[in-house]
N, C-alpha and C positions, 0 to 999 in steps of 0.2 A: 699323317694320317688318317684319307680317310676309308673308313670302313665299311658295307651295307651290311644287312643282313635279311632274306628273303623269306626267317622264319619267326617274323617278332623280338629276334636279338640272342636265342641260342643259340646261332654258330652263325659266325661274319665271316666275311672276302674279302680280302683287301680291295679296294675302291681305282685311290690312288695313290702314293708317295713324290714327296719333294724334300729332297734337300737342297741346303746351301744356299736360303729363297734371303734375300732384303730385301728390305725395304727402306728408303731412303732417306724417304720423308714422314711425317706426320702426314693422316688420311690419309695416305695411299691407298687404290686401289688395285685388288693385282684378278685376273679371272683363270682359274681353271679349268677345264671340261672332260669330263668322264669320256672313255669313250664309251662302245655298246657293253653291258654289262656282261649280256646275255644272261640276266631274269632281270626278274622286279623288286625291286629292295623295298621292303614297308616299315621298315629302320635303319637309320644311321646313327655314325659315332664315328667321335672326330677325336685322336689320339696326339698329341705333339711332345712327340719324344725329347725334343733337347731342342730349346730356346734360352741363344746365348747372344747377348751383344756383348763386347768384348769392352766397348767404347764408352759401355752407357754400365746396365746391370744385366741380370738377368732372370728381368719378369715380363713379362706379353700383357699388352692390352688387347683384346678385339671387341674394337665396334656394334659390328655384326658378321655372319654369317649370314651369307644368301643364297639355298635354293631354288634354279629354277626347271 
């Protein structure tokens, strides 16, 4: 879940929500585009509600999150 705030973090709005995302290989890149927010966010929050790979383990490793 990607959340955005236009008041410095007092109130948060869901900007995007993804489910059932799977990365088949290491170093794989995925791009997610947000549609019009309706407001100018000045703070962002990422929430990973469930990260699970039943074939491996329950940990996640992120190399970077790039915002453009």
